[in-house]
N, C-alpha and C positions, 0 to 999 in steps of 0.2 A: 520749445527749445529745439534747436537744430540738431538733427541726428548725427551729422558729421562731427559737430562739436562734442556731443555726448560720447561718441566712440573715442574721440581724442582724449577726453578725460579718463575713460576706462583704460586706455593704453598706459597712461601715466601711473595709474593706481594699481593695476593688476600685477605689476612686476613682482610684488611680494610673493605671488603664487608661483611664478615661473622662472625666477632668476637662476634656479639651480638646474634647469632643464635645457636641453638643446633647442635651437631655434625652431626646428620642425620635429614634431612628434607624431607617431601613428596613433590613430584612434580606433578602438574596437568596442562594440557594445551592442545595444538593442534599441529598436524603435517600437513604440506601442501607441495605439490609438484607442481612446476610451470614448464611449458615447456619453451623453449628459447624465445618465444614471450610473456611470462607473463601470458599465459592462465593456469587456474587451472586444473591440471591433477588429483590431489587428493584434494578434498574439505577438509576444516578443519576437521581433524579426532581427536577425543579425545584421549589423551595419559596420562599415569601416569608414575611415576618413583621415584627414590630416589637420593637425593643430599647429598653426604658426604662432609660436610664442612671442615673436617680435611684433607682429601686427595684431596679436590677440584675436585671431580669426580662425574659425573652424569650418572646414569644408567637408560635408558628409558625401561620400561617394554615392552615386545614383543607385537606388534600389526600386523594386517594382511593387506597386499597390494597385490592385484591380486592373492590371494590364497596362498601366501607365507608369513611367519613371518618376520617382520622387527625388528632387534635387533640393537640398537644404544648405543654406549659407548662414553661419552663426557669427554675429558680432558679440564678443564677450563684454560684460559690464561689471565694474567693480562695485563694492558696497555703496549704496545710495538709492535714490528714487528716480525713476525714469518714466517718461511717457512717449509713446510713438503712435502715429495714426493707425487706427484699426486694431489696437492692442490694449488689453487691460494694463493699468499701471504696474510697473515692475519694481518691486521693493526688495533690494538686495541687502542682507544683513552681514554682520561680521563673520568672517570665515566662509563666506559664500561667494559665488559668482552668478551673475545673471546672464541671460542670453536673449538678444533680439534676433529672431529667426525669420528668414525669408525662404519660404518653401514654394517651389514651382511643381505643379502637378496637373496634368491634363489641360494645359493651357491656362490654368489659374495661378495667380501669384497670391500666396496666403501668408500674411504676417502673423506671427504669434510670439509669445514670450515664455520664458521659463527661468526658474531659479534653482541652482544646485548647491547642496552642501559639498564642499571640496575636501576630500580626504586624502592627504598625501601618504605615499608609501615609497619604499626604496625603488627609485627608478621611474616613478610616475605619480599620477594622482587620479583618484576616482571621482567622477561627477555623479552625485546621487540626487535625483530630482526630489524637490519637496512640494508639498501642497501650498503653493504660494497665494492661491486665491480663496482658501478656506472652504472649499466645497467637498472635502474629504477624498479627493482624487489627486494623486501625484501630478504635478505640473500646473499649468495655467490654461483655463479654457479659452477657446478662440471666440472672438466677437465679430469676425468678418470672414468673408470667403464662403466656400461651399459647405463648411463643417461648423457652422455657428453652434456653440454650446459643447462641442466635442473638445477633448484634450489630447494633444499630441506631445509625446514625451520621448526625449532621447536620454538614455543612461549609458555611460561609457567610461572606459579607462583611457587616459592619455599617457603615452610613454610606454615603458615596458609593461607587459601584462601584470596585473595585480596578483599577488600570491592568493591562491585559492585551493580548496580541497573539494573533491567530489567523491562521494562514497555510495556504493550500491550493495544490495544484499542478494546472495544466491542461496536458494533453499534446495539442498540435495534431495532429489526425488519429487520436487514440485511443491506447490503451496497447498495441495489437497492430498492427504496421505491416509492410507488404511492403518488402523490400529494394529500393532504387531507385538505388543506386550500387555501385561495386565494393567488396565486402566489408561493406556495411551501408547506412546512410542518415543524413542529418542530420535531427534532430527538434527542433522548437521547444518549449521548456518555459517556461511562464509562471506566475508566482506571483500570488496574490491575497492581500493583507494587510489585515486589519481591525484597527484600533487602537481600544481601548476604555478608558474611564476616564481619559482624558488622556494615554495612552501616546504616546510619540514614537519614530518609527522611526529606528534608527541604521544597520542594514545588512541585506542579504539575501545569503546565501551558499549555494552549491550544491555537492553532491557527486554523483559517478556511480561506483557500485561502490566507495564508500568513499574515492575520490580527489577532491581539490579540482577542481571543474569550472567555477568562475567565480563572479561576483557580479552583483547587480543584479536588476531585476524579471524579466528573462527571459534565457535562454541558448539556443543552438542547437548542442548537441554532436553529434559524429559517433558513432553507436552501431553497433557491429559486429553481425553475426548472433548471435542468442542473447538471453538475458534479462539485463536490467540493473536494478540498484537505484538509484532516484533519490531524493535527499533535498534539502529546502530548509529553511533555518533563518532566521527573521526575528528580529532582536534589537533591543530597545528601548534608548533612551539610558540608562535606569536599570538595564539588565542583564537585564530580563525577556526571555524568548524563547519561541518556539514552533517546532516542527519538524513538517513533513509529509513523508511518504514514499509512493512508489508503485513498481511494477515495470513496465518497458516491454520488450516482446518484439519483436525484429526477426526476420522469417522470410522464406524464399524458397520459393515454390511455383510459380514460372514456369519452364517448360522452356526450354532454350537454343534459339537459332535454329540450324538446320543446313541446308546446301545442298551437294549433290554436283555437281561440275563435271568434265567430261572435256575435256581440251585437246589439240589436235594440236600436238606440240612443234615441228614444223617451221614452223607458221604463227602459233602462239600463240593461235589461235582455238578457241573452244569448239565441239565437234562433238556432233551428235545421232544420227549413224549412222556406220557403218564400211563402207568399200568392201572386200568380201571378196576381190576379185581383185588387190588391190595390197597394199603393205606400209604399215601405219599405225604411227605412233609416238605413243603416248597417255600423257598424264599425268593421273592421278586426283587431284583436289583436293577435300578435305573441309573446307569452310569453316563454322566455328561461332563464334557470339558469344553472350555472356550478360551481362545488365545487372549482375548481382551477382558473377560469377566471371570473372576476366580470363584464366584458364588452364583452359579446358574440356577434359576428357578425351574424345578422339574416336577411335573404332576402326572400321575398315571391312573389308569382304570383297569379293572380286572373283571371279566365277564365270561359266562359259559357260552358255548357255541354248539348248535345242533344242525347238522346238514339234513335238508329235507328234499323230497321230490314231490312233484305235483300229485295231488290226490292222497298223499300220505296222511294218516290220522296220528296225531301226537297225543300221548297220554300225559295229562297234567294232574298230579296228585296233591291235594291240600290236606293239611293237618295242623289245627290250632294256629292258623295264621301263617304257617309256613307253606311254601309251594315247592314241590319237587318236580324238576323238569329233566327230561332225557338230555344228556350232553355227550357230544362226540369230540369236543375240543374245548380248550380254555384259551381265551384271547386276552393278551395284555397290550394296551396302547399307552403311549406317553408323549408328552410335549415338553421340550426344553426351551426356555426363553431367557435370553441374556438381557443385560441392562439397556441395550440399544433397541430392544424390541424384536430382535431377530429370533425366529422360531424354527425349531427342527422337530419333525414328527417321526415316530417309529412305532412298529407294531410287531408282535410276536404271537404266533399261534402254536399251542401245544396239543397235538392229537392225543386222544385217550384211546389206548389200545385195550382190547378185551382180554 
């Protein structure tokens, strides 16, 4: 079938999609190139162009790929089946438009096809590419030119920009934070919402680790030690929405506080030395606190100490399994360990006076 005849048929039938729009509309969207396995070779690249609703022709403004300008001309096709040289059959269904695209790049003229779902909105229409050749990749793979097996896709809005919502998350203090309360910390999460194309905001909803965490522009949830998944969804009055996600990690690297105190139980006063000629009643107190852990594990040891010099003879006296050693001081040592494994060591030596 002659291409000119096909395009003429398309002009007659496509009017149902464009009758309510101006003769010339601006086009804005993205171009993407996939390899035969569906891997993105060209990430979504912004494109602009012009849609002539009278001739049903779209001109994509030149953009650059690997140092060479890409120039694409698109003839729109109404519902039906079409064949063109060097292109897979183009089958356009109800509510869709097809495109026969002629792309010039680096001296090559590359024919390829595409089918879009056409989604009208106030002031324009969105062209959403579909997988028209059944290979699991949006668009239709090329069978001629320098990129055989690759898929070249244009997705765009024609007319006024489509209503859209973009939302992002700001974590006050950053996504990695030190625990500053028992078991975790309160963290302020704030959303930033951009409304485009006349979109109107209806709600902002938050989740933490998949559970509902609140609504509104910001929340301040308590996050326990560990990693947490944060998501926020901004929804428009028309039902359009956008979701942003991030991970926040709460950690504890601060050692517990630890203090050793020896108290004379008769007076309740702390002592710093012992009178060896009398009888002392001592209580050892191991005091530990931690910002993040309310139940720190504390362990201590108590042992006698005897100062020696070289050549000194030490008298050790045994009696029925007991051993008596000379002692010049008593030493108390302790270790405090919190739930995150942070350890604090302390030591106290009590001299024994004669």
